[in-house]
C-alpha positions in Angstrom: 0.5 -10.1 -21.7 -1.7 -9.4 -18.7 -3.9 -11.7 -16.8 -6.9 -9.4 -16.7 -6.2 -5.9 -18.3 -9.9 -5.0 -18.0 -9.6 -5.0 -14.2 -7.7 -1.7 -14.3 -10.4 0.1 -16.1 -13.1 -1.4 -13.9 -11.1 -0.3 -10.7 -10.6 3.2 -12.1 -14.3 3.6 -12.6 -15.0 2.5 -9.1 -12.2 4.6 -7.5 -13.5 6.8 -4.6 -17.0 6.5 -6.0 -19.8 6.6 -3.4 -22.1 4.5 -5.4 -21.1 1.1 -4.0 -21.1 2.2 -0.3 -22.5 -0.3 2.2 -23.4 0.4 5.8 -21.3 -2.4 7.1 -18.3 -0.1 6.8 -19.5 2.0 9.8 -19.4 -0.9 12.4 -16.1 -2.1 10.9 -14.6 1.4 11.5 -16.2 1.5 15.0 -14.5 -1.9 15.8 -11.2 -0.6 14.7 -11.6 2.5 16.9 -12.7 0.4 19.8 -9.6 -1.9 19.4 -7.2 1.1 19.5 -9.0 2.9 22.3 -9.0 -0.2 24.4 -5.2 -0.6 23.9 -4.7 3.1 24.7 -6.6 2.6 28.0 -4.3 -0.2 28.8 -1.3 1.9 27.8 -0.2 -0.8 25.4 2.1 1.5 23.5 4.3 -1.3 22.1 1.2 -3.1 20.6 -0.1 0.2 19.2 3.3 0.8 17.6 3.2 -2.6 15.9 -0.2 -1.8 14.6 0.5 1.6 13.3 3.9 0.7 11.7 2.3 -2.1 9.7 -0.5 0.3 8.6 1.9 2.9 7.5 3.9 0.5 5.5 0.7 -0.8 4.0 -0.3 2.7 2.8 3.2 3.2 1.4 2.9 0.1 -0.7 -0.7 0.9 -1.9 0.5 4.4 -3.0 3.4 2.9 -4.9 1.1 0.4 -6.5 -1.2 3.2 -7.6 1.7 5.2 -9.0 2.8 2.1 -11.0 -0.7 2.1 -12.4 -0.4 5.7 -13.4 3.0 5.5 -15.1 2.7 2.1 -16.7 -1.1 1.8 -17.3 -1.6 -1.1 -15.0 -1.1 -1.7 -11.2 0.5 -4.9 -9.9 -2.7 -5.7 -8.1 -6.2 -4.2 -8.3 -9.7 -4.3 -6.8 -12.2 -4.1 -9.7 -15.3 -4.9 -7.7 -16.6 -6.2 -4.3 -15.7 -3.2 -2.1 -18.0 -0.6 -0.5 -15.4 2.1 -1.1 -12.2 1.8 -3.2 -9.5 4.0 -1.6 -6.7 3.4 -4.2 -6.7 1.2 -7.2 -5.4 -1.8 -5.2 -7.2 -1.4 -1.9 -10.7 -1.2 -0.7 -11.8 0.1 2.7 -12.4 -3.4 4.1 -8.8 -4.5 3.4 -7.4 -1.3 4.7 -9.3 -1.5 8.0 -8.1 -5.1 8.4 -4.5 -4.0 7.9 -5.0 -1.2 10.4 -5.2 -3.6 13.3 -3.4 -6.6 12.0 0.0 -5.6 13.5 -1.6 -4.8 16.8 -3.4 -8.2 17.0 -0.5 -10.4 16.1 1.8 -8.5 18.5 -0.2 -10.2 21.3 1.3 -13.6 20.5 4.9 -12.4 20.7 6.9 -13.9 23.5 7.9 -11.4 26.2 11.6 -12.0 25.5 12.5 -10.8 22.0 15.7 -12.9 22.0 13.9 -16.3 22.5 14.5 -18.6 19.5 11.7 -21.0 18.1 13.1 -23.8 16.0 16.5 -22.1 16.2 15.1 -18.9 14.7 14.5 -15.5 16.5 10.8 -15.4 17.5 10.1 -12.1 16.0 11.6 -13.0 12.6 9.9 -16.4 12.6 6.5 -15.1 13.4 7.0 -12.3 10.8 7.8 -14.8 8.1 5.0 -17.2 9.1 2.5 -14.3 9.0 3.9 -13.1 5.6 3.4 -16.7 4.2 -0.1 -16.9 5.5 -1.2 -13.6 4.0 0.5 -14.5 0.7 -1.3 -17.9 0.6 -4.6 -16.2 1.4 -4.1 -13.9 -1.5 -4.1 -16.9 -3.8 -7.8 -17.4 -2.8 -8.5 -13.7 -3.2 -7.0 -13.8 -6.6 -9.4 -16.5 -7.7 -12.3 -14.2 -6.9 -13.6 -11.3 -9.0 -12.8 -8.9 -6.3 -9.0 -9.1 -6.3 -6.7 -9.3 -9.4 -3.1 -10.0 -9.9 -2.7 -8.1 -13.1 0.7 -9.4 -14.4 1.2 -13.1 -14.8 4.5 -12.9 -13.1 3.1 -11.3 -10.0 1.7 -13.8 -7.5 2.1 -15.4 -4.1 5.9 -15.7 -4.0 6.7 -12.1 -5.1 4.1 -10.8 -2.8 5.6 -12.9 0.0 9.1 -11.5 -0.6 8.5 -8.0 -1.6 5.3 -7.0 0.3 4.4 -9.1 3.3 7.9 -9.8 4.7 8.5 -6.0 4.9 5.0 -5.5 6.5 5.6 -8.0 9.3 9.3 -7.4 9.9 8.7 -3.7 10.4 5.6 -4.3 12.5 6.9 -7.0 14.9 10.4 -5.6 15.3 8.9 -2.1 16.0 7.3 -3.7 19.1 10.6 -3.8 20.8 12.1 -0.4 19.6 12.4 2.5 22.0 9.4 4.9 22.1 11.6 7.5 20.4 12.4 5.2 17.5 8.8 4.1 17.2 7.7 7.7 17.0 10.4 8.6 14.4 9.6 5.7 12.1 5.9 5.9 12.3 5.8 9.7 12.1 8.2 9.7 9.1 6.1 7.1 7.3 3.0 9.0 8.2 4.5 12.2 6.8 5.7 10.6 3.5 2.3 9.0 3.0 0.4 12.1 3.7 2.6 14.1 1.4 2.3 11.7 -1.5 -1.5 11.5 -1.1 -1.8 15.3 -1.1 0.4 15.6 -4.1 -0.4 12.6 -6.2 -4.1 12.1 -5.4 -5.2 15.6 -4.3 -3.2 18.1 -6.5 -2.1 16.1 -9.5 -5.0 13.5 -9.5 -2.6 10.7 -10.6 -3.9 8.1 -8.1 
């Protein structure tokens, strides 16, 4: 039994359609570009790595969610309305732009020493878990709106917290301290995997 099976069909009708486009997307995109260019000017490569690594993980999960929809008939989460442009079945342009800078923004609150403990827990891990919990709780609100649907009754804040947001934030905040070479390898590999899947599954096969 599904919470809202109609949401899948609604999202697929909306998928990459230009009809709901709104001009506010343009200043949002400009803001994201400004944030990254500002950090590039400051040579804040560690913060940029935190931002890009989270964004690459975000895209990997969204592609997987879209593939689940293709093979099973329903994604775990979907966006049936309320977005100016639906990129994949579970993510609109607004959410994606938000995730594109989230890791960068939250890296600014990290203590300089990665080994410092807060309440007996490594600060990177604690902040990652707290951020994951906050985003999961916020999804409870989103799931109460028409714009975001948890399709399956067993899919909710706790599984999102464990399987989605903890990986998002652990990769992002730990990548802040990785060597530049490791940052480039991880981010570049994720980018390559995501790009290849989009080319094959969206562009060639039309599955997502």
